[in-house]
CHARMM internal coordinates of N, CA and C (Angstrom, degrees):
IC EDIT
DIST 1 N 1 CA 1.4332
DIST 1 CA 1 C 1.4904
ANGL 1 N 1 CA 1 C 111.42
DIST 1 C 2 N 1.2862
ANGL 1 CA 1 C 2 N 120.71
DIHE 1 N 1 CA 1 C 2 N 133.36
DIST 2 N 2 CA 1.5086
ANGL 1 C 2 N 2 CA 125.81
DIHE 1 CA 1 C 2 N 2 CA -178.84
DIST 2 CA 2 C 1.5318
ANGL 2 N 2 CA 2 C 108.31
DIHE 1 C 2 N 2 CA 2 C -90.47
DIST 2 C 3 N 1.3195
ANGL 2 CA 2 C 3 N 114.47
DIHE 2 N 2 CA 2 C 3 N 112.77
DIST 3 N 3 CA 1.5300
ANGL 2 C 3 N 3 CA 117.83
DIHE 2 CA 2 C 3 N 3 CA -178.12
DIST 3 CA 3 C 1.4969
ANGL 3 N 3 CA 3 C 108.62
DIHE 2 C 3 N 3 CA 3 C -81.32
DIST 3 C 4 N 1.3121
ANGL 3 CA 3 C 4 N 122.26
DIHE 3 N 3 CA 3 C 4 N -16.85
DIST 4 N 4 CA 1.5047
ANGL 3 C 4 N 4 CA 123.72
DIHE 3 CA 3 C 4 N 4 CA 176.47
DIST 4 CA 4 C 1.4474
ANGL 4 N 4 CA 4 C 113.42
DIHE 3 C 4 N 4 CA 4 C -83.98
DIST 4 C 5 N 1.3477
ANGL 4 CA 4 C 5 N 119.01
DIHE 4 N 4 CA 4 C 5 N 3.96
DIST 5 N 5 CA 1.4413
ANGL 4 C 5 N 5 CA 121.15
DIHE 4 CA 4 C 5 N 5 CA -176.45
DIST 5 CA 5 C 1.4987
ANGL 5 N 5 CA 5 C 116.61
DIHE 4 C 5 N 5 CA 5 C -57.87
DIST 5 C 6 N 1.4283
ANGL 5 CA 5 C 6 N 115.83
DIHE 5 N 5 CA 5 C 6 N -37.38
DIST 6 N 6 CA 1.4400
ANGL 5 C 6 N 6 CA 120.23
DIHE 5 CA 5 C 6 N 6 CA -172.79
DIST 6 CA 6 C 1.5240
ANGL 6 N 6 CA 6 C 107.61
DIHE 5 C 6 N 6 CA 6 C -111.00
DIST 6 C 7 N 1.2722
ANGL 6 CA 6 C 7 N 118.39
DIHE 6 N 6 CA 6 C 7 N 87.30
DIST 7 N 7 CA 1.5071
ANGL 6 C 7 N 7 CA 124.46
DIHE 6 CA 6 C 7 N 7 CA 178.54
DIST 7 CA 7 C 1.5105
ANGL 7 N 7 CA 7 C 106.46
DIHE 6 C 7 N 7 CA 7 C -110.25
DIST 7 C 8 N 1.3026
ANGL 7 CA 7 C 8 N 114.77
DIHE 7 N 7 CA 7 C 8 N 166.82
DIST 8 N 8 CA 1.4740
ANGL 7 C 8 N 8 CA 121.50
DIHE 7 CA 7 C 8 N 8 CA 172.93
DIST 8 CA 8 C 1.5243
ANGL 8 N 8 CA 8 C 113.38
DIHE 7 C 8 N 8 CA 8 C -48.76
DIST 8 C 9 N 1.3275
ANGL 8 CA 8 C 9 N 116.66
DIHE 8 N 8 CA 8 C 9 N -39.44
DIST 9 N 9 CA 1.4301
ANGL 8 C 9 N 9 CA 121.58
DIHE 8 CA 8 C 9 N 9 CA -175.03
DIST 9 CA 9 C 1.5459
ANGL 9 N 9 CA 9 C 110.68
DIHE 8 C 9 N 9 CA 9 C -69.36
DIST 9 C 10 N 1.3687
ANGL 9 CA 9 C 10 N 117.80
DIHE 9 N 9 CA 9 C 10 N -27.14
DIST 10 N 10 CA 1.4662
ANGL 9 C 10 N 10 CA 119.29
DIHE 9 CA 9 C 10 N 10 CA -174.99
DIST 10 CA 10 C 1.5805
ANGL 10 N 10 CA 10 C 111.26
DIHE 9 C 10 N 10 CA 10 C -106.82
DIST 10 C 11 N 1.3572
ANGL 10 CA 10 C 11 N 116.08
DIHE 10 N 10 CA 10 C 11 N -4.57
DIST 11 N 11 CA 1.4569
ANGL 10 C 11 N 11 CA 116.56
DIHE 10 CA 10 C 11 N 11 CA 178.33
DIST 11 CA 11 C 1.5155
ANGL 11 N 11 CA 11 C 108.44
DIHE 10 C 11 N 11 CA 11 C -74.79
DIST 11 C 12 N 1.3210
ANGL 11 CA 11 C 12 N 116.13
DIHE 11 N 11 CA 11 C 12 N 129.37
DIST 12 N 12 CA 1.4341
ANGL 11 C 12 N 12 CA 120.25
DIHE 11 CA 11 C 12 N 12 CA 179.00
DIST 12 CA 12 C 1.5053
ANGL 12 N 12 CA 12 C 113.78
DIHE 11 C 12 N 12 CA 12 C -77.62
DIST 12 C 13 N 1.2821
ANGL 12 CA 12 C 13 N 115.42
DIHE 12 N 12 CA 12 C 13 N 175.27
DIST 13 N 13 CA 1.4775
ANGL 12 C 13 N 13 CA 120.59
DIHE 12 CA 12 C 13 N 13 CA 178.42
DIST 13 CA 13 C 1.5741
ANGL 13 N 13 CA 13 C 110.66
DIHE 12 C 13 N 13 CA 13 C -113.78
DIST 13 C 14 N 1.4163
ANGL 13 CA 13 C 14 N 110.32
DIHE 13 N 13 CA 13 C 14 N 18.02
DIST 14 N 14 CA 1.5045
ANGL 13 C 14 N 14 CA 114.45
DIHE 13 CA 13 C 14 N 14 CA 176.27
DIST 14 CA 14 C 1.4742
ANGL 14 N 14 CA 14 C 109.67
DIHE 13 C 14 N 14 CA 14 C -133.60
DIST 14 C 15 N 1.3334
ANGL 14 CA 14 C 15 N 119.15
DIHE 14 N 14 CA 14 C 15 N 154.69
DIST 15 N 15 CA 1.3994
ANGL 14 C 15 N 15 CA 124.30
DIHE 14 CA 14 C 15 N 15 CA -177.09
DIST 15 CA 15 C 1.5147
ANGL 15 N 15 CA 15 C 110.03
DIHE 14 C 15 N 15 CA 15 C -67.47
DIST 15 C 16 N 1.3281
ANGL 15 CA 15 C 16 N 115.34
DIHE 15 N 15 CA 15 C 16 N 136.56
DIST 16 N 16 CA 1.5203
ANGL 15 C 16 N 16 CA 122.75
DIHE 15 CA 15 C 16 N 16 CA -178.79
DIST 16 CA 16 C 1.5012
ANGL 16 N 16 CA 16 C 110.83
DIHE 15 C 16 N 16 CA 16 C -66.70
DIST 16 C 17 N 1.2903
ANGL 16 CA 16 C 17 N 121.86
DIHE 16 N 16 CA 16 C 17 N -20.23
DIST 17 N 17 CA 1.4626
ANGL 16 C 17 N 17 CA 123.21
DIHE 16 CA 16 C 17 N 17 CA -175.58
DIST 17 CA 17 C 1.4886
ANGL 17 N 17 CA 17 C 108.47
DIHE 16 C 17 N 17 CA 17 C -96.67
DIST 17 C 18 N 1.3682
ANGL 17 CA 17 C 18 N 121.13
DIHE 17 N 17 CA 17 C 18 N -56.05
DIST 18 N 18 CA 1.4556
ANGL 17 C 18 N 18 CA 121.00
DIHE 17 CA 17 C 18 N 18 CA -171.66
DIST 18 CA 18 C 1.4205
ANGL 18 N 18 CA 18 C 113.60
DIHE 17 C 18 N 18 CA 18 C -107.50
DIST 18 C 19 N 1.3756
ANGL 18 CA 18 C 19 N 121.51
DIHE 18 N 18 CA 18 C 19 N -10.66
DIST 19 N 19 CA 1.4172
ANGL 18 C 19 N 19 CA 124.44
DIHE 18 CA 18 C 19 N 19 CA 175.97
DIST 19 CA 19 C 1.6185
ANGL 19 N 19 CA 19 C 111.43
DIHE 18 C 19 N 19 CA 19 C 83.04
DIST 19 C 20 N 1.3258
ANGL 19 CA 19 C 20 N 117.67
DIHE 19 N 19 CA 19 C 20 N 6.69
DIST 20 N 20 CA 1.4491
ANGL 19 C 20 N 20 CA 119.53
DIHE 19 CA 19 C 20 N 20 CA 179.10
DIST 20 CA 20 C 1.4782
ANGL 20 N 20 CA 20 C 110.80
DIHE 19 C 20 N 20 CA 20 C -64.98
DIST 20 C 21 N 1.3842
ANGL 20 CA 20 C 21 N 119.78
DIHE 20 N 20 CA 20 C 21 N 143.78
DIST 21 N 21 CA 1.4882
ANGL 20 C 21 N 21 CA 119.72
DIHE 20 CA 20 C 21 N 21 CA 176.01
DIST 21 CA 21 C 1.4885
ANGL 21 N 21 CA 21 C 106.92
DIHE 20 C 21 N 21 CA 21 C -69.04
DIST 21 C 22 N 1.3844
ANGL 21 CA 21 C 22 N 114.64
DIHE 21 N 21 CA 21 C 22 N 141.34
DIST 22 N 22 CA 1.4553
ANGL 21 C 22 N 22 CA 123.92
DIHE 21 CA 21 C 22 N 22 CA -178.71
DIST 22 CA 22 C 1.5002
ANGL 22 N 22 CA 22 C 112.14
DIHE 21 C 22 N 22 CA 22 C -87.21
DIST 22 C 23 N 1.3145
ANGL 22 CA 22 C 23 N 115.95
DIHE 22 N 22 CA 22 C 23 N 140.96
DIST 23 N 23 CA 1.4778
ANGL 22 C 23 N 23 CA 120.85
DIHE 22 CA 22 C 23 N 23 CA 175.46
DIST 23 CA 23 C 1.5558
ANGL 23 N 23 CA 23 C 109.67
DIHE 22 C 23 N 23 CA 23 C -80.01
DIST 23 C 24 N 1.3123
ANGL 23 CA 23 C 24 N 115.58
DIHE 23 N 23 CA 23 C 24 N 167.87
DIST 24 N 24 CA 1.4765
ANGL 23 C 24 N 24 CA 122.23
DIHE 23 CA 23 C 24 N 24 CA -179.77
DIST 24 CA 24 C 1.5797
ANGL 24 N 24 CA 24 C 106.10
DIHE 23 C 24 N 24 CA 24 C -60.90
DIST 24 C 25 N 1.2859
ANGL 24 CA 24 C 25 N 120.18
DIHE 24 N 24 CA 24 C 25 N -40.97
DIST 25 N 25 CA 1.4346
ANGL 24 C 25 N 25 CA 120.84
DIHE 24 CA 24 C 25 N 25 CA -178.63
DIST 25 CA 25 C 1.5025
ANGL 25 N 25 CA 25 C 113.34
DIHE 24 C 25 N 25 CA 25 C -64.49
DIST 25 C 26 N 1.4066
ANGL 25 CA 25 C 26 N 113.61
DIHE 25 N 25 CA 25 C 26 N -40.48
DIST 26 N 26 CA 1.4592
ANGL 25 C 26 N 26 CA 119.32
DIHE 25 CA 25 C 26 N 26 CA 177.38
DIST 26 CA 26 C 1.4788
ANGL 26 N 26 CA 26 C 110.91
DIHE 25 C 26 N 26 CA 26 C -62.89
DIST 26 C 27 N 1.3504
ANGL 26 CA 26 C 27 N 116.62
DIHE 26 N 26 CA 26 C 27 N -42.34
DIST 27 N 27 CA 1.4963
ANGL 26 C 27 N 27 CA 119.25
DIHE 26 CA 26 C 27 N 27 CA -177.98
DIST 27 CA 27 C 1.5796
ANGL 27 N 27 CA 27 C 108.56
DIHE 26 C 27 N 27 CA 27 C -66.91
DIST 27 C 28 N 1.3057
ANGL 27 CA 27 C 28 N 117.68
DIHE 27 N 27 CA 27 C 28 N -39.51
DIST 28 N 28 CA 1.4688
ANGL 27 C 28 N 28 CA 119.67
DIHE 27 CA 27 C 28 N 28 CA 179.81
DIST 28 CA 28 C 1.5618
ANGL 28 N 28 CA 28 C 108.93
DIHE 27 C 28 N 28 CA 28 C -64.38
DIST 28 C 29 N 1.3020
ANGL 28 CA 28 C 29 N 117.68
DIHE 28 N 28 CA 28 C 29 N -39.11
DIST 29 N 29 CA 1.4512
ANGL 28 C 29 N 29 CA 119.45
DIHE 28 CA 28 C 29 N 29 CA 179.15
DIST 29 CA 29 C 1.5201
ANGL 29 N 29 CA 29 C 110.83
DIHE 28 C 29 N 29 CA 29 C -67.03
DIST 29 C 30 N 1.2992
ANGL 29 CA 29 C 30 N 117.61
DIHE 29 N 29 CA 29 C 30 N -37.07
DIST 30 N 30 CA 1.4745
ANGL 29 C 30 N 30 CA 120.94
DIHE 29 CA 29 C 30 N 30 CA 178.38
DIST 30 CA 30 C 1.5060
ANGL 30 N 30 CA 30 C 109.85
DIHE 29 C 30 N 30 CA 30 C -64.89
DIST 30 C 31 N 1.3705
ANGL 30 CA 30 C 31 N 117.22
DIHE 30 N 30 CA 30 C 31 N -43.65
DIST 31 N 31 CA 1.4410
ANGL 30 C 31 N 31 CA 118.51
DIHE 30 CA 30 C 31 N 31 CA 178.11
DIST 31 CA 31 C 1.5554
ANGL 31 N 31 CA 31 C 113.29
DIHE 30 C 31 N 31 CA 31 C -63.14
DIST 31 C 32 N 1.3585
ANGL 31 CA 31 C 32 N 115.45
DIHE 31 N 31 CA 31 C 32 N -38.01
DIST 32 N 32 CA 1.4565
ANGL 31 C 32 N 32 CA 116.58
DIHE 31 CA 31 C 32 N 32 CA -179.76
DIST 32 CA 32 C 1.5279
ANGL 32 N 32 CA 32 C 111.21
DIHE 31 C 32 N 32 CA 32 C -72.05
DIST 32 C 33 N 1.3117
ANGL 32 CA 32 C 33 N 118.24
DIHE 32 N 32 CA 32 C 33 N -35.40
DIST 33 N 33 CA 1.4751
ANGL 32 C 33 N 33 CA 120.33
DIHE 32 CA 32 C 33 N 33 CA -179.06
DIST 33 CA 33 C 1.5184
ANGL 33 N 33 CA 33 C 112.12
DIHE 32 C 33 N 33 CA 33 C -83.15
DIST 33 C 34 N 1.3324
ANGL 33 CA 33 C 34 N 118.07
DIHE 33 N 33 CA 33 C 34 N -19.15
DIST 34 N 34 CA 1.4124
ANGL 33 C 34 N 34 CA 120.10
DIHE 33 CA 33 C 34 N 34 CA -176.05
DIST 34 CA 34 C 1.4751
ANGL 34 N 34 CA 34 C 115.70
DIHE 33 C 34 N 34 CA 34 C 85.02
DIST 34 C 35 N 1.3294
ANGL 34 CA 34 C 35 N 119.62
DIHE 34 N 34 CA 34 C 35 N 19.96
DIST 35 N 35 CA 1.4794
ANGL 34 C 35 N 35 CA 125.75
DIHE 34 CA 34 C 35 N 35 CA -179.44
DIST 35 CA 35 C 1.5470
ANGL 35 N 35 CA 35 C 111.22
DIHE 34 C 35 N 35 CA 35 C 100.60
DIST 35 C 36 N 1.2484
ANGL 35 CA 35 C 36 N 119.07
DIHE 35 N 35 CA 35 C 36 N 177.17
DIST 36 N 36 CA 1.4815
ANGL 35 C 36 N 36 CA 127.29
DIHE 35 CA 35 C 36 N 36 CA 0.09
DIST 36 CA 36 C 1.5539
ANGL 36 N 36 CA 36 C 113.36
DIHE 35 C 36 N 36 CA 36 C -78.64
DIST 36 C 37 N 1.3042
ANGL 36 CA 36 C 37 N 117.39
DIHE 36 N 36 CA 36 C 37 N 173.71
DIST 37 N 37 CA 1.4142
ANGL 36 C 37 N 37 CA 123.38
DIHE 36 CA 36 C 37 N 37 CA -173.06
DIST 37 CA 37 C 1.5429
ANGL 37 N 37 CA 37 C 106.67
DIHE 36 C 37 N 37 CA 37 C -86.80
DIST 37 C 38 N 1.3722
ANGL 37 CA 37 C 38 N 117.83
DIHE 37 N 37 CA 37 C 38 N 90.70
DIST 38 N 38 CA 1.4285
ANGL 37 C 38 N 38 CA 123.30
DIHE 37 CA 37 C 38 N 38 CA -173.35
DIST 38 CA 38 C 1.5128
ANGL 38 N 38 CA 38 C 108.70
DIHE 37 C 38 N 38 CA 38 C -130.90
DIST 38 C 39 N 1.3725
ANGL 38 CA 38 C 39 N 121.43
DIHE 38 N 38 CA 38 C 39 N 147.03
DIST 39 N 39 CA 1.4017
ANGL 38 C 39 N 39 CA 124.24
DIHE 38 CA 38 C 39 N 39 CA 169.27
DIST 39 CA 39 C 1.5140
ANGL 39 N 39 CA 39 C 109.55
DIHE 38 C 39 N 39 CA 39 C -70.59
DIST 39 C 40 N 1.3756
ANGL 39 CA 39 C 40 N 119.97
DIHE 39 N 39 CA 39 C 40 N 170.13
DIST 40 N 40 CA 1.4086
ANGL 39 C 40 N 40 CA 123.17
DIHE 39 CA 39 C 40 N 40 CA -177.10
DIST 40 CA 40 C 1.4946
ANGL 40 N 40 CA 40 C 112.65
DIHE 39 C 40 N 40 CA 40 C -59.97
DIST 40 C 41 N 1.3542
ANGL 40 CA 40 C 41 N 117.12
DIHE 40 N 40 CA 40 C 41 N -35.23
DIST 41 N 41 CA 1.4859
ANGL 40 C 41 N 41 CA 121.10
DIHE 40 CA 40 C 41 N 41 CA 179.49
DIST 41 CA 41 C 1.4951
ANGL 41 N 41 CA 41 C 112.04
DIHE 40 C 41 N 41 CA 41 C -59.83
DIST 41 C 42 N 1.3228
ANGL 41 CA 41 C 42 N 114.74
DIHE 41 N 41 CA 41 C 42 N -51.76
DIST 42 N 42 CA 1.4586
ANGL 41 C 42 N 42 CA 121.75
DIHE 41 CA 41 C 42 N 42 CA -176.45
DIST 42 CA 42 C 1.5466
ANGL 42 N 42 CA 42 C 111.45
DIHE 41 C 42 N 42 CA 42 C -76.11
DIST 42 C 43 N 1.2762
ANGL 42 CA 42 C 43 N 116.85
DIHE 42 N 42 CA 42 C 43 N -30.71
DIST 43 N 43 CA 1.5234
ANGL 42 C 43 N 43 CA 120.29
DIHE 42 CA 42 C 43 N 43 CA 176.58
DIST 43 CA 43 C 1.5356
ANGL 43 N 43 CA 43 C 109.55
DIHE 42 C 43 N 43 CA 43 C -66.98
DIST 43 C 44 N 1.2863
ANGL 43 CA 43 C 44 N 118.31
DIHE 43 N 43 CA 43 C 44 N -30.06
DIST 44 N 44 CA 1.4166
ANGL 43 C 44 N 44 CA 123.08
DIHE 43 CA 43 C 44 N 44 CA 179.41
DIST 44 CA 44 C 1.5876
ANGL 44 N 44 CA 44 C 110.39
DIHE 43 C 44 N 44 CA 44 C -72.08
DIST 44 C 45 N 1.3191
ANGL 44 CA 44 C 45 N 116.01
DIHE 44 N 44 CA 44 C 45 N -20.57
DIST 45 N 45 CA 1.4515
ANGL 44 C 45 N 45 CA 120.24
DIHE 44 CA 44 C 45 N 45 CA -176.84
DIST 45 CA 45 C 1.5343
ANGL 45 N 45 CA 45 C 109.81
DIHE 44 C 45 N 45 CA 45 C -82.55
DIST 45 C 46 N 1.3076
ANGL 45 CA 45 C 46 N 119.38
DIHE 45 N 45 CA 45 C 46 N -10.57
DIST 46 N 46 CA 1.4827
ANGL 45 C 46 N 46 CA 121.57
DIHE 45 CA 45 C 46 N 46 CA -178.78
DIST 46 CA 46 C 1.4880
ANGL 46 N 46 CA 46 C 109.12
DIHE 45 C 46 N 46 CA 46 C -74.12
DIST 46 C 47 N 1.3603
ANGL 46 CA 46 C 47 N 118.59
DIHE 46 N 46 CA 46 C 47 N 131.14
DIST 47 N 47 CA 1.4107
ANGL 46 C 47 N 47 CA 124.03
DIHE 46 CA 46 C 47 N 47 CA -177.92
DIST 47 CA 47 C 1.5616
ANGL 47 N 47 CA 47 C 105.54
DIHE 46 C 47 N 47 CA 47 C -106.49
DIST 47 C 48 N 1.3035
ANGL 47 CA 47 C 48 N 116.27
DIHE 47 N 47 CA 47 C 48 N 119.82
DIST 48 N 48 CA 1.5127
ANGL 47 C 48 N 48 CA 120.25
DIHE 47 CA 47 C 48 N 48 CA 175.76
DIST 48 CA 48 C 1.5193
ANGL 48 N 48 CA 48 C 111.56
DIHE 47 C 48 N 48 CA 48 C -60.60
DIST 48 C 49 N 1.3339
ANGL 48 CA 48 C 49 N 114.90
DIHE 48 N 48 CA 48 C 49 N 139.28
DIST 49 N 49 CA 1.4269
ANGL 48 C 49 N 49 CA 121.72
DIHE 48 CA 48 C 49 N 49 CA 179.06
DIST 49 CA 49 C 1.5397
ANGL 49 N 49 CA 49 C 109.38
DIHE 48 C 49 N 49 CA 49 C -95.40
DIST 49 C 50 N 1.2544
ANGL 49 CA 49 C 50 N 115.74
DIHE 49 N 49 CA 49 C 50 N 128.15
DIST 50 N 50 CA 1.4965
ANGL 49 C 50 N 50 CA 120.86
DIHE 49 CA 49 C 50 N 50 CA 178.96
DIST 50 CA 50 C 1.5705
ANGL 50 N 50 CA 50 C 111.53
DIHE 49 C 50 N 50 CA 50 C -66.43
DIST 50 C 51 N 1.2248
ANGL 50 CA 50 C 51 N 116.96
DIHE 50 N 50 CA 50 C 51 N 151.25
DIST 51 N 51 CA 1.5133
ANGL 50 C 51 N 51 CA 123.79
DIHE 50 CA 50 C 51 N 51 CA 178.35
DIST 51 CA 51 C 1.4985
ANGL 51 N 51 CA 51 C 112.10
DIHE 50 C 51 N 51 CA 51 C -78.91
DIST 51 C 52 N 1.2743
ANGL 51 CA 51 C 52 N 116.29
DIHE 51 N 51 CA 51 C 52 N -10.27
DIST 52 N 52 CA 1.5117
ANGL 51 C 52 N 52 CA 120.93
DIHE 51 CA 51 C 52 N 52 CA -176.09
DIST 52 CA 52 C 1.5217
ANGL 52 N 52 CA 52 C 108.46
DIHE 51 C 52 N 52 CA 52 C -75.97
DIST 52 C 53 N 1.3719
ANGL 52 CA 52 C 53 N 115.94
DIHE 52 N 52 CA 52 C 53 N 153.95
DIST 53 N 53 CA 1.4867
ANGL 52 C 53 N 53 CA 122.11
DIHE 52 CA 52 C 53 N 53 CA 177.79
DIST 53 CA 53 C 1.5419
ANGL 53 N 53 CA 53 C 108.68
DIHE 52 C 53 N 53 CA 53 C -89.06
DIST 53 C 54 N 1.3719
ANGL 53 CA 53 C 54 N 113.41
DIHE 53 N 53 CA 53 C 54 N -28.14
DIST 54 N 54 CA 1.4668
ANGL 53 C 54 N 54 CA 115.18
DIHE 53 CA 53 C 54 N 54 CA -176.21
DIST 54 CA 54 C 1.5586
ANGL 54 N 54 CA 54 C 111.99
DIHE 53 C 54 N 54 CA 54 C -114.38
DIST 54 C 55 N 1.3400
ANGL 54 CA 54 C 55 N 117.37
DIHE 54 N 54 CA 54 C 55 N 148.29
DIST 55 N 55 CA 1.4557
ANGL 54 C 55 N 55 CA 112.92
DIHE 54 CA 54 C 55 N 55 CA 179.23
DIST 55 CA 55 C 1.5024
ANGL 55 N 55 CA 55 C 112.29
DIHE 54 C 55 N 55 CA 55 C -70.77
DIST 55 C 56 N 1.3172
ANGL 55 CA 55 C 56 N 118.07
DIHE 55 N 55 CA 55 C 56 N 159.53
DIST 56 N 56 CA 1.4126
ANGL 55 C 56 N 56 CA 121.31
DIHE 55 CA 55 C 56 N 56 CA -179.09
DIST 56 CA 56 C 1.5264
ANGL 56 N 56 CA 56 C 112.93
DIHE 55 C 56 N 56 CA 56 C -60.19
DIST 56 C 57 N 1.3486
ANGL 56 CA 56 C 57 N 117.07
DIHE 56 N 56 CA 56 C 57 N 137.58
DIST 57 N 57 CA 1.4954
ANGL 56 C 57 N 57 CA 117.74
DIHE 56 CA 56 C 57 N 57 CA 178.55
DIST 57 CA 57 C 1.4905
ANGL 57 N 57 CA 57 C 110.68
DIHE 56 C 57 N 57 CA 57 C 92.28
DIST 57 C 58 N 1.2868
ANGL 57 CA 57 C 58 N 121.37
DIHE 57 N 57 CA 57 C 58 N -14.86
DIST 58 N 58 CA 1.4416
ANGL 57 C 58 N 58 CA 123.55
DIHE 57 CA 57 C 58 N 58 CA -177.30
DIST 58 CA 58 C 1.5315
ANGL 58 N 58 CA 58 C 109.83
DIHE 57 C 58 N 58 CA 58 C -93.65
DIST 58 C 59 N 1.3310
ANGL 58 CA 58 C 59 N 116.84
DIHE 58 N 58 CA 58 C 59 N 105.18
DIST 59 N 59 CA 1.4953
ANGL 58 C 59 N 59 CA 117.95
DIHE 58 CA 58 C 59 N 59 CA -178.09
DIST 59 CA 59 C 1.4594
ANGL 59 N 59 CA 59 C 109.87
DIHE 58 C 59 N 59 CA 59 C -145.29
END
COOR INIT
IC SEED 1 N 1 CA 1 C
IC BUILD
C-alpha cells in the first residue's frame, strides 16, 4: 500500500462522491482528518467504527 498516495498535490477540490466543489472549511476538515475527500453532506454519512470486537450487550 502506498502511503504517499494522498498528498496535498493530489488531493482534489471536489467531492469524490458527487463532484461538488469543496469549501475552504471542508478542505480544512479533510486535511485535519486525513481524508477522504468528501463534501459536508457525504462526510456526515460516514459512520465511525467502534474499536471493540463484540457488539455492545453481547457477553
